[in-house]
C-alpha positions as CSV (number, residue, x, y, z in Angstrom):
1,M,-101.6,-150.1,59.1
2,N,-98.5,-152.0,58.4
3,Q,-95.6,-150.7,60.5
4,R,-93.1,-153.6,60.3
5,H,-90.6,-151.7,58.1
6,K,-88.6,-148.8,59.2
7,N,-89.7,-146.6,56.3
8,F,-93.2,-146.7,57.6
9,S,-92.1,-144.6,60.7
10,R,-92.7,-141.8,58.3
11,K,-96.2,-140.8,57.1
12,S,-98.0,-143.4,55.1
13,S,-100.8,-141.2,54.2
14,G,-101.1,-138.2,51.9
15,L,-99.9,-137.4,48.3
16,Y,-98.1,-140.1,46.4
17,A,-96.5,-138.0,43.7
18,I,-95.5,-139.9,40.5
19,T,-93.0,-138.3,38.2
20,P,-93.9,-137.4,34.5
21,D,-92.0,-138.5,31.4
22,E,-89.6,-135.7,31.6
23,P,-86.4,-136.0,29.3
24,D,-84.6,-133.1,30.9
25,S,-83.1,-134.4,34.2
26,D,-82.3,-130.9,35.5
27,R,-85.8,-129.9,34.9
28,L,-87.3,-133.0,36.3
29,L,-85.3,-132.4,39.5
30,E,-86.6,-128.8,39.7
31,R,-90.1,-129.9,39.3
32,V,-89.8,-132.7,41.8
33,E,-88.2,-130.4,44.5
34,V,-91.1,-128.0,44.4
35,V,-93.6,-130.8,45.0
36,L,-91.4,-132.4,47.7
37,A,-91.1,-129.0,49.5
38,A,-94.9,-128.6,49.2
39,G,-95.5,-131.7,51.4
40,A,-95.7,-134.7,49.1
41,T,-95.6,-137.9,51.2
42,W,-94.0,-140.3,48.9
43,L,-92.4,-140.0,45.4
44,Q,-92.3,-142.7,42.7
45,Y,-89.9,-142.3,39.8
46,R,-91.5,-143.3,36.6
47,N,-90.4,-142.5,33.1
48,K,-91.8,-144.8,30.5
49,S,-90.2,-143.0,27.5
50,A,-86.6,-142.9,28.9
51,D,-83.9,-145.7,28.1
52,A,-82.2,-147.5,30.9
53,S,-79.2,-145.1,31.1
54,L,-81.4,-142.1,31.5
55,R,-83.7,-143.8,34.0
56,A,-80.7,-144.6,36.2
57,Q,-79.3,-141.1,36.0
58,Q,-82.7,-139.5,36.9
59,A,-83.3,-141.9,39.8
60,R,-79.9,-141.3,41.2
61,M,-80.5,-137.5,41.0
62,L,-83.8,-137.7,42.8
63,R,-82.6,-139.8,45.7
64,P,-80.7,-137.0,47.6
65,A,-83.6,-134.7,47.0
66,C,-86.1,-137.2,48.6
67,A,-83.7,-137.9,51.4
68,R,-83.4,-134.2,52.4
69,Q,-87.3,-134.1,52.7
70,E,-87.5,-137.6,54.3
71,V,-89.7,-138.7,51.5
72,P,-89.4,-142.4,50.4
73,L,-88.3,-142.8,46.8
74,I,-90.0,-145.7,45.1
75,I,-89.1,-146.9,41.6
76,N,-91.8,-147.9,39.1
77,D,-91.5,-151.3,37.7
78,D,-87.8,-152.0,38.1
79,W,-86.6,-153.5,41.3
80,R,-83.1,-154.0,39.8
81,L,-82.9,-150.2,39.4
82,A,-84.2,-149.7,42.9
83,A,-81.5,-152.0,44.2
84,A,-78.7,-150.3,42.1
85,I,-79.3,-146.8,43.3
86,G,-80.4,-147.6,46.9
87,A,-84.0,-146.4,46.5
88,D,-86.5,-146.9,49.4
89,G,-88.7,-149.3,47.4
90,V,-90.3,-150.5,44.2
91,H,-93.8,-150.5,42.8
92,L,-94.6,-153.6,40.7
93,G,-97.4,-154.1,38.1
94,E,-98.8,-157.4,37.1
95,D,-96.0,-157.9,34.4
96,D,-93.0,-156.7,36.6
97,G,-91.9,-159.9,38.1
98,E,-92.4,-161.7,41.4
99,L,-92.7,-159.8,44.7
100,A,-90.4,-162.3,46.3
101,A,-87.6,-161.5,43.9
102,A,-87.9,-157.9,44.7
103,R,-87.9,-158.5,48.4
104,D,-84.8,-160.7,48.2
105,A,-82.9,-158.0,46.3
106,L,-84.1,-155.0,48.3
107,G,-84.3,-156.4,51.8
108,T,-86.8,-156.3,54.6
109,D,-86.7,-152.5,55.0
110,A,-87.8,-151.8,51.5
111,I,-91.3,-150.5,50.6
112,I,-92.8,-152.8,48.0
113,G,-96.1,-152.0,46.4
114,A,-98.3,-153.8,43.9
115,S,-100.8,-152.6,41.4
116,C,-104.1,-154.3,41.9
117,Y,-106.3,-152.5,39.4
118,D,-109.9,-153.5,40.1
119,N,-109.0,-156.9,41.7
120,P,-109.4,-157.5,45.4
121,E,-108.0,-161.1,45.1
122,R,-104.8,-159.9,43.5
123,A,-104.5,-157.4,46.6
124,R,-105.0,-160.2,49.0
125,N,-102.4,-162.4,47.3
126,A,-100.0,-159.5,47.1
127,V,-100.2,-158.8,50.8
128,A,-99.8,-162.5,51.5
129,A,-96.6,-162.4,49.4
130,G,-95.3,-159.5,51.5
131,A,-96.5,-156.3,49.8
132,D,-96.3,-153.3,52.0
133,Y,-99.0,-151.4,50.2
134,V,-101.6,-152.1,47.3
135,A,-102.8,-149.7,44.7
136,F,-106.2,-149.7,43.1
137,G,-107.5,-147.8,40.1
138,A,-108.1,-146.1,37.8
139,F,-111.1,-144.6,39.7
140,F,-111.6,-141.8,37.2
141,P,-110.6,-141.3,33.5
142,S,-106.9,-140.8,33.4
143,P,-104.9,-138.9,30.8
144,T,-101.9,-141.1,31.6
145,K,-103.6,-144.4,31.1
146,P,-106.9,-143.7,29.0
147,N,-107.7,-147.5,28.7
148,A,-107.1,-148.4,32.3
149,R,-109.4,-150.8,34.1
150,V,-112.0,-149.0,36.1
151,A,-112.2,-149.4,39.9
152,K,-115.0,-148.5,42.2
153,P,-114.5,-146.8,45.6
154,A,-116.1,-149.8,47.3
155,L,-112.8,-151.7,46.6
156,L,-111.1,-149.4,49.1
157,S,-113.4,-149.9,51.9
158,G,-113.5,-153.7,51.2
159,A,-109.7,-153.8,51.4
160,A,-109.4,-152.0,54.8
161,S,-108.9,-155.5,56.5
162,L,-105.7,-156.1,54.5
163,G,-103.9,-154.0,57.1
164,V,-101.6,-152.2,54.6
165,P,-101.8,-148.6,53.2
166,L,-104.2,-148.4,50.3
167,V,-103.3,-146.3,47.3
168,A,-105.8,-144.8,44.9
169,I,-104.8,-143.9,41.4
170,G,-106.3,-142.6,38.1
171,G,-107.7,-139.3,37.2
172,I,-107.7,-138.0,40.8
173,T,-108.2,-134.3,41.4
174,P,-108.5,-132.3,44.6
175,D,-112.2,-132.2,44.0
176,N,-112.8,-135.9,43.7
177,G,-109.9,-137.1,46.0
178,T,-111.9,-136.6,49.1
179,S,-114.4,-139.2,48.2
180,L,-111.6,-141.7,47.8
181,V,-110.0,-140.7,51.2
182,D,-113.5,-141.1,52.8
183,A,-113.8,-144.6,51.1
184,G,-110.5,-145.7,52.7
185,A,-107.6,-144.5,50.5
186,D,-104.4,-143.7,52.5
187,L,-102.5,-142.2,49.7
188,L,-103.6,-140.4,46.5
189,A,-101.3,-141.2,43.5
190,V,-101.2,-138.4,41.0
191,I,-98.9,-137.6,38.0
192,S,-100.5,-134.9,35.7
193,G,-102.7,-133.3,38.4
194,V,-99.5,-132.1,40.1
195,F,-96.8,-131.9,37.6
196,D,-98.9,-130.5,34.8
197,A,-100.7,-127.9,37.0
198,P,-100.0,-124.2,36.6
199,D,-98.7,-124.1,40.1
200,P,-97.5,-127.6,41.3
201,D,-96.9,-126.2,44.9
202,A,-100.5,-125.1,45.2
203,A,-101.7,-128.4,43.5
204,T,-99.7,-130.4,46.0
205,R,-101.4,-128.6,48.9
206,A,-104.7,-128.9,47.4
207,Y,-104.3,-132.7,47.3
208,L,-103.1,-132.8,50.8
209,S,-106.3,-130.9,51.8
210,C,-108.3,-133.9,50.9
211,F,-107.0,-135.5,54.0
212,N,-107.7,-132.6,56.2
213,P,-110.9,-131.0,54.7
214,P,-112.0,-127.6,56.3
215,H,-114.8,-127.9,58.8
């Protein structure tokens, strides 16, 4: 597993929690703090419905909360915002610009991830360009992206040779997550399964149990 950046001295396996589209910044912080305290490994700030001003405000609010728990804060799509607030990294989709530009802006210590959907060649190219992790999915029907491309678990086992953490996303539950971990996923990325759960603390712990199933 890639250890060349200082952020990877922390865990790079477990729950990769992704924030919901929450317009109330105080409520977002409250919701996130529960998930961080329950053991989320990484946090990605994502709010597709917010304008630039609100995204900047919310991302800045989340940064100290993540720092207190030693959880990397990664910004969805926008490396400029990540640079502006001093986030730990950025996650880039296929339409979010060149990875090299993000690296130049964020520096060598930043965590930069790439969405690779169902495409192993895209993952290879991303790692060659300096990506620190790659994400595949959707593995299961997702309420967040109902029309997402479908990925197969074999993608994870096939990508093991890339030598970076592998993130699985898309409709993941505590019941089906273990199969993805068994296939090679290092992190399970989840939005609604955590933040829309009746008990986000319990949901977070349930996802973490996928990595240490009872014997």
